[in-house]
C-alpha positions in Angstrom: 6.3 -29.0 34.7 4.6 -27.7 31.5 3.3 -24.6 33.3 6.8 -22.4 33.3 7.1 -22.5 29.7 3.4 -22.0 29.4 3.8 -18.7 31.5 6.5 -17.5 29.6 4.8 -18.2 26.2 1.6 -15.8 27.5 4.1 -13.3 28.9 5.6 -13.0 25.6 2.2 -12.2 24.1 0.9 -9.9 26.8 3.8 -8.4 28.2 4.8 -6.5 25.3 1.2 -5.0 24.6 1.2 -3.9 27.9 4.3 -2.0 27.8 2.4 -0.4 24.9 -0.2 0.3 26.8 1.6 1.5 29.8 4.1 3.6 27.7 1.5 5.4 25.9 0.7 9.0 26.0 -2.7 8.9 26.9 -2.4 12.5 27.8 -2.1 14.0 24.6 -3.3 11.4 22.5 -6.2 13.4 21.5 -3.8 16.2 19.8 -1.3 13.4 18.6 -4.5 11.5 16.8 -5.5 14.7 15.2 -2.2 15.9 14.3 -0.1 16.1 11.2 1.9 13.1 12.1 -1.0 10.9 12.6 -4.0 11.9 10.9 -3.5 12.0 7.3 -2.3 8.1 7.7 -5.2 7.2 9.4 -7.5 8.7 7.3 -6.0 7.0 4.0 -5.2 3.5 6.3 -9.0 3.6 6.7 -10.5 4.2 3.0 -7.7 1.5 1.6 -8.8 -0.8 3.8 -12.5 -0.3 3.3 -12.4 -0.5 -0.2 -9.9 -3.9 0.1 -12.5 -5.4 2.3 -15.3 -4.7 -0.5 -13.0 -5.9 -3.2 -12.1 -9.3 -1.1 -16.2 -9.4 -0.7 -16.3 -9.3 -4.4 -13.8 -11.8 -5.2 -13.3 -14.2 -1.8 -17.2 -14.6 -1.8 -17.2 -16.7 -5.2 -13.5 -18.2 -4.6 -15.1 -19.5 -0.6 -17.9 -21.1 -3.0 -15.4 -22.7 -5.3 -13.5 -23.7 -3.1 -16.3 -25.6 -0.9 -17.7 -27.2 -4.3 -13.8 -28.4 -4.7 -14.6 -31.3 -2.3 -15.9 -33.5 -4.9 -13.1 -32.4 -6.9 -9.9 -35.5 -7.2 -7.6 -35.0 -4.5 -4.6 -33.2 -6.5 -6.4 -30.2 -7.8 -8.3 -30.0 -4.4 -4.8 -29.8 -2.3 -3.7 -27.4 -4.8 -6.1 -24.7 -4.8 -6.4 -25.0 -1.1 -2.3 -24.6 -1.2 -2.5 -21.5 -3.4 -5.4 -19.5 -0.9 -3.5 -20.5 1.8 -0.2 -19.2 0.7 -0.8 -15.6 1.3 -1.1 -16.2 4.9 2.2 -18.0 5.1 4.3 -15.7 2.5 5.9 -12.9 4.0 4.5 -9.8 3.1 7.6 -8.5 1.2 7.9 -11.1 -1.2 4.3 -10.3 -1.7 5.3 -7.0 -2.0 7.7 -8.1 -4.7 5.6 -10.4 -6.9 2.9 -7.8 -6.9 5.7 -5.3 -8.5 7.1 -8.0 -11.0 3.2 -8.6 -12.1 2.0 -4.9 -12.0 5.2 -2.7 -12.5 6.5 -0.7 -14.7 8.2 -3.6 -16.3 5.7 -6.3 -15.1 4.5 -8.9 -16.8 1.3 -6.7 -17.0 2.8 -3.4 -15.6 4.0 -2.5 -18.6 0.9 -2.7 -20.9 -0.7 -0.6 -18.3 2.1 2.0 -17.7 1.4 2.1 -21.9 -1.8 3.5 -21.6 -1.3 5.5 -18.8 -3.0 3.5 -15.7 0.3 2.9 -13.7 -0.1 0.8 -10.4 2.7 1.1 -8.8 3.2 4.2 -6.1 -0.2 5.0 -6.0 -3.2 4.6 -3.3 -4.6 1.9 -6.2 -1.3 0.1 -5.1 -2.1 0.1 -1.9 -5.4 -1.2 -2.1 -4.0 -4.4 -4.1 -1.8 -5.0 -1.4 -4.3 -5.1 1.1 -6.1 -7.3 -1.1 -3.6 -9.5 -1.8 -2.9 -10.5 2.1 -6.3 -10.5 3.6 -8.6 -12.0 1.0 -7.6 -15.6 2.6 -9.4 -14.3 5.4 -12.5 -14.1 4.0 -12.6 -16.9 1.5 -11.8 -19.1 4.4 -14.7 -17.4 7.3 -17.1 -17.7 3.9 -16.1 -21.7 3.4 -16.6 -22.5 6.9 -19.8 -21.3 7.2 -20.7 -22.7 4.1 -19.6 -25.7 5.2 -21.7 -26.0 8.1 -24.8 -24.7 6.6 -28.0 -26.7 6.3 -28.2 -27.8 2.4 -32.0 -28.5 2.5 -32.9 -24.6 2.0 -30.8 -24.7 -1.6 -32.2 -28.0 -2.8 -35.9 -27.1 -1.8 -35.3 -24.0 -3.9 -34.0 -26.1 -6.7 -36.9 -28.2 -6.8 -39.5 -25.0 -7.0 -37.3 -24.2 -10.2 -35.1 -20.9 -8.7 -32.0 -21.0 -10.7 -28.2 -21.3 -9.7 -27.7 -17.6 -9.0 -31.4 -17.0 -8.2 -30.7 -19.9 -5.3 -27.4 -18.0 -4.4 -28.8 -14.6 -3.6 -31.8 -15.7 -2.0 -31.1 -19.0 0.0 -27.3 -19.3 0.3 -25.9 -16.0 0.9 -28.6 -15.1 4.0 -27.5 -18.2 5.7 -23.8 -17.9 5.8 -24.0 -13.8 6.1 -22.6 -14.4 9.5 -19.3 -15.8 8.3 -19.1 -12.8 5.2 -19.3 -10.5 8.1 -16.7 -12.1 10.1 -14.7 -12.7 6.9 -15.1 -8.8 6.2 -14.4 -7.7 9.5 -11.1 -9.6 9.2 -10.0 -8.3 6.1 -10.8 -4.9 7.5 -8.0 -5.1 10.4 -5.8 -7.1 8.3 -5.6 -4.7 5.8 -5.4 -1.8 8.3 -2.2 -3.3 9.6 -0.3 -4.3 6.4 3.0 -3.1 5.7 5.5 -5.6 4.2 3.6 -5.9 0.9 2.2 -2.0 0.9 5.7 -0.5 1.7 7.6 -2.6 -1.6 4.6 -1.8 -4.0 3.3 1.0 -3.2 6.1 3.1 -1.2 5.9 5.5 1.6 4.3 8.6 -0.3 2.9 11.1 2.2 -0.8 11.2 1.8 -0.8 9.1 -1.1 0.6 6.0 0.4 2.1 6.1 3.4 -0.7 4.2 5.5 -0.8 3.8 9.5 1.8 0.7 9.9 4.4 2.5 7.4 3.8 6.1 9.5 4.0 4.2 12.6 7.3 2.8 11.8 8.8 6.0 10.5 7.5 8.0 13.2 9.3 5.7 15.5 12.3 7.1 14.6 11.8 11.2 14.5 8.4 11.1 17.1 7.9 8.1 19.1 4.9 9.5 20.8 3.0 9.6 17.6 4.2 6.4 16.7 2.9 4.7 20.0 -0.7 6.4 19.1 -0.1 5.0 15.9 0.3 1.7 16.7 -2.4 2.2 19.5 -4.6 2.8 16.9 -4.3 -0.9 15.3 -4.0 -2.4 18.4 -7.5 -1.2 19.5 -8.9 -2.1 15.8 -7.6 -5.7 16.0 -9.0 -6.7 19.6 -12.3 -5.3 18.7 -12.5 -7.3 15.9 -11.3 -10.1 17.9 -13.9 -9.7 20.8 -16.8 -8.9 18.1 -15.8 -12.0 16.8 -15.2 -14.3 19.2 -18.1 -17.0 18.7 -17.4 -17.0 15.2 -14.1 -16.8 14.1 -12.1 -20.2 15.0 -13.7 -23.1 16.0 -12.5 -23.5 19.6 -11.8 -20.2 20.3 -14.8 -18.8 21.9 -14.4 -19.1 25.6 
């Protein structure tokens, strides 16, 4: 009885991607990917996604450590911290873009001060990186937190017994142990940043060569050059599939086949 709805659900997930592959202009793909409609947004997206991933690493590893150690906190602040870190995962991306505008826009709580000293953020490449970091950061935090929770802590205790400082213990013992989780989280961050649309177009706009990323270019090309839109969509699809295949044993419990 459950087989029919299960198959319908599987079809809903698979058939749209199959349609994308079937309708792809394979004969012109090389030409499209190196053309003016595809190459600039592709290079921009790769650069901003890499910077967003780096920002996630710098901010997310300490956040993951804080989240893992919050297990000893009282229930309410512990749950509040986890809820705040989870929020970008469930928040509509456009809402995230509006929130970033209200904080960092020219009239935002912080943005008006930045604009006054000649550092406006909205509609710049920096705004793209910030929007991508906002939506991608939780992926790194939860990947690293999971790695920390499953790590044998006896090495840390031994290092502390031998007189190592907390910073030395983290750098020389903890970080190498959770390196696979950090790598998995970074890969997920990169893919999520590469595909970010809503927060980016709201906070950064769609300026050619400045803020027009792959998803935005794909959406715009759909109106005038469907084949270019399909080529852009294929790049995003291949990136997502490659990451999931590479991380199938490290992503989420029970995902590995």
